[in-house]
N, C-alpha and C positions, 0 to 999 in steps of 0.2 A: 571499801569498794578502792580507797586511793593505794591498795597494795594490791591489786592486778588490772591488767587492763583486758578488756573485753578482746576474742578474738571472731568469734562467730558463734552464734544463736544454733544451735543445735538439736532444740527440741520444746516445743512447743504445748500447751494443754488447759486443762481447766486451772487445776494447780498454779499454772504459773508460766516461766521458762527456764527451761536447761541451756547457761552459756558455757562456752568453751573461754576458761581465762588462759592466761599466762601470769605465774607470781613474777613482781617488779624486782625482786631481789633473787630468789635462784635460778627462773626463767623456766621454770619446771610447768606443766601444763595439767590443771585440775574442770571440774564443773563445779560448775556454781549452778544453783538452782537457785531460785525468786521464785518465795512463797508470799501471795497477797496479803496481810493482817487483816480480818474481822474488826470492822469496828465496834462489836460488841467484846468487849474485855472478857465475859466469862465464854466462849469461842478461840481465845486468843491461845492460852493453854494447849487446848486441840493441834493446834497449825504447830506449833511448838515440839510437838508427838516425837514429828520425826527426827528431828535434828537430836531428841535426846537417845532415841531408844539406837537410833544410829551410833551416835557416840559411843555408847555402849559396848558395839559389837568389834569385837578384834579378832578377823580370823583369818587366812588366808586365800577365801572364797566369798567374803564379802566386802563389799566397796570399801574402800575407806575413808573414813574420816577423818579431817583438817580441821574443820572452825566453822561455829556460827554466828552469824553476827547479825543487825537489825537495822536497816538504814531505808529512810524512806517509804514508812509503814509498811517494807518487807522484808523478810523473813530470810534470809542469805545463810544457803548450807553448799561448805566448799569438800570436795569430796574427793576421792581418786579419776581420775580420767583412763576409761579402758578403752584403747585406741582400736581393739580388733571387733568393734562396734557390738550392737547383740546379737542374741544367739537368733531372732526371727529375721535378721537381715542375713542372717551366717546362713540363714532352713531354705531362704529365698533365692541366694545365688544358685543355689545349689539343683533348680530348675527340679529337672527329676533323673538326678543322680543321685541314686539313695547314698549317706554312710558309710563307709566301714564302721562295723561290732564295736573295734577297738575303739574308735573315735567318741562311739555314742555312751560304752563304757567310761571309758575315762571321764568325760563329760558331765553324764549323769551320776555317776560317784562323785564329785564336787560337787556338786547343786546338793544331795544328800549330806555329804559334809559340812557344806555351808548351813542349811536347812537343821541340821542337828543340835547346829551353834546355839543356832535362834532360840528354838524350841526348849531347851536347855535351860536358857535366860527365863523363861515362862512367856514368850514374845510369841505372836501366830505375824507372819508375812501377811496373810489373807491377799495376795495378789502375787502369785507367783505364776510367771508365764513367760513367755521366751522372748518376750518384748523387754522386760526386765531384770532379764539374767544376760550378762556384757561379760565378752571375753578378752583380754590382755591381748599385747602383741606377741608375747608366749606360747597363748591357746588358755590361759589358764581362767576357770571360771569363774565369772563376781557375782554375787545376787547384789541386785540394788533395788532403789525405789523403797521404801519403809513407810509409804504419805497414810496408806492402807494397815501399816501395824497395828497391832494393841500388846498389852501389858495385860496379861494375864493375872489376880491374886493369886492363887497356887497353883500347881502343876495336874492340877484337875480340877480346874475351874472349866466354863466353857461361856462362850462369846453369841450374841446374840444379833447384833445388828448387821445386815447385809450388806456388804461392800467385797468389790473385786472384779471380775471382770467374765461374761457372760457364760463364757468359753470354757472355763475352765473351773467354775465355779461347783460344789458338790454338793449333791442331792438333798445333803438335812436340809442345806439353805436354803434350795428351794423348798423347802417341804417347812420353810421357816422354825426350825429348830436349832435350839442350842446346839456348837458345834464346836469345838477343840484342835489340836492342831491334825488328826488326822484328815482333817477340809484342805493341811496345805501335801498329806501326801496325795490325798485324791488329784493337785494342782500340778505335783510330780511326773505326777501317770500320764497327767496330758501334753508335759515335754518333753516325757520319755517317749509317746505314742507318735508327737512330731517329729524328735527324731531319729524314728524310725520307717516313715513311712509318710513325713513333710503335707503332711498336712492334721489337720486337726481333728480325733476321734470323736468330735458327735460333734457333726451335720446337719442343719435343715434348715428350711423354707422361712421357716415361722419359729416366732418364739416359743407355743403352744410345743411345736412338732420339737424342738431341741430340750425343751426339759424334760418332756416324758421319757426321749432318747435318753438325759443325765439320772432321769433317777431310775429307770430300766438299768441302766448298764452297758446300755447296744450298742457298739460301735465294732465295725468290719474290723477280723481278723488283719494281724500283722502280713507281713510277706513268709511262708512257707523257709526259704531261705534259710534266716532268723534262729537262733535257737532258743528250744524249747523253752529253756530258763526264762528267756527272754518275756516266751510268749505264759507263762506260769507267772512271773514277778508280774507285769502287766495284770491280769485277771485277776492275783490279789490285789492292787491297789485298787483298781475299780470295782471293790464289792459297795454295794449299795448301801450295807450297813458298814457304819463304820469303825463298828466296836470288831469285826471282824478286818480291816484292814491292818498288815505291819503299821509299827512306825517307825520312822525315818534309824531308830538305833537297830532294829529288826533287822532293815536293808541292808544294813550295812555291815550286820555283823553275822549273819545266817548266812549259811551255804550249803550247801547238796551233799551227800556223801564221797570222796573222791580217795583214790591211792596217798595224796598228804594230807589230808584230816585231820591227823595227831599233828602233824608240822605247823598248820596254819592255825590249829584251835589251839595250840600254846603260844603263837605269835599273839592272836587277839586276846588272848587274858592278859600280857603282859600290857599290850596296846590300854587295855579299858581299865588297867589298876594303873596309867599312870607312871609306871616305870621309864623313868627317864634308859637310853643309850644304845650303844653305836654297834653297828655290823660289821661282822668278819668282814674282805672286800669279795673273799669267797664264796659269802654265802649269800652276799649281794649275787655276786655276779651267777651263782645258780637259780635263784628267784629272778631275777630276769630271764635266762633261759625259761626257767619252767614256762613263764607269761608269753614265751613266742614260738618254742614250739611244744608245747605238754596236748597229747593228743586227746583232750577235751577242750568244751567248750568254758571259754575265758570265765564264762557267770562260774560260775565252779569254786574260783574263787573269790573267801569274800570280799568285797569290794572296799570295808573299812583297810582291809591290806592294800591295798591298790591305791589308796588317797596317801598310806603313811609312804608308800615307796615315792612316788610324785614330789613329796617334800623333804625327803629326809637324807641327806649324802651321805653314803656310805663314809668310814674310815676306817684309815688301816690297825688299830686299836679293839682289842677285845677282851673283853674280860674271862674267869676262871667260868662261868655258871653258862656262857655261850660258846667254852669251846669247848666242855665237855657236850651241851647239845649240839653242835656240830658233828662232835664224834659219835653221838647217835642219829643223827639225819644222814651220816654215812653210812655208818650200816646199813640203816632204817632202807636208803635208795638202793641201798648192792641188793637185798633181800629183793625189792622191789623187780628190778633190772634183771632178776634170775625168769620171772613169769613174764616179762613184757615182752611185746612180739616184735616191737620196732628196734627194743634198746636204745632210748635215743637220748638216754643218763648215763648209759655207759659209752655210748659215742662221747658223749661228752667231758666226762673224765678224765677218759683215755685223751681227748683231746689236749685237756689243762693238767696235764699231766700227776693228775691223783691216783691212779691208777692203771695196772698193767693186763687189766680184762677188756678183751670185748667180745661183744655180744653181738651172736649173728641167730637166725632161726635155728639154725640145724644142731648146730654147738657150741661149747664156752670154750676155748683156752688161753694160756699164759701166751701173751707176747715173750 
């Protein structure tokens, strides 16, 4: 503790306290979580589990681990400080004003990216909720609080111990059945619903009524102004049979048929194969323009593609593979423009100096 000075207490619970501290050497702020170590030595290993699991998670959407140490019968876990607060605070600040769909999409994509990372490491979070999801000062989502997390023996293994927060607990847990990472998918669905409506999907006046609603998957419909794709996604995430729920990987990579399917499918294939590359500046400009102006719901674009754009900065260089692919994309969009009603791509290319064609509803002519 000599390396840190305590600024203030930012949270308390059954686990202990969470303190905002400042490193005496670097003057950087961190969160120091104090966990009371049990007197029974056989249970000390379980208390250290959070620090061990968090130390293995290195991802832009997971709270970063700095160090852990023991002092005065306390386990101290030092981690990244997210100055934007938690998602529950952000939801409450909205009061009755709903979030824009774009914000919901960006946050949910990042939540899924972080969750996929922990699932790939055979870890179940088991307590995903708005209060355990944090925001940095620039709006980046970070998953935190791994105090209830567990490591499975294999990717197909199941957990059995009940943990979690009642409003976010899946039907299989209430039914005392073994569960796997699909339980985290249910919890993510609850958070997504909260972002869309500012309230819990399952509310009741008693625990018995709450459990019945959860086990039936009965929740009030989303507001009508939200895209159909969002309604459909939640319906899939709230399937009472976990086998029918999509995995986080499926959510990130699936998309509905749309006019640019060949392009996004190719990009997703590259992302999933782990191939490192650099975007051509013009290609990135087209992508960003598409997100802003394409006359379809943004949910038809794979979330994995949007997550990639958030974290990768376009560069000037472009290898031959992407040069030829860009030419293919260019020709494809020209063909698409010939049948487009509003010609937004033609307008974009013309304004960018790419082509000398201008499209309108009645004719096409060279400028």
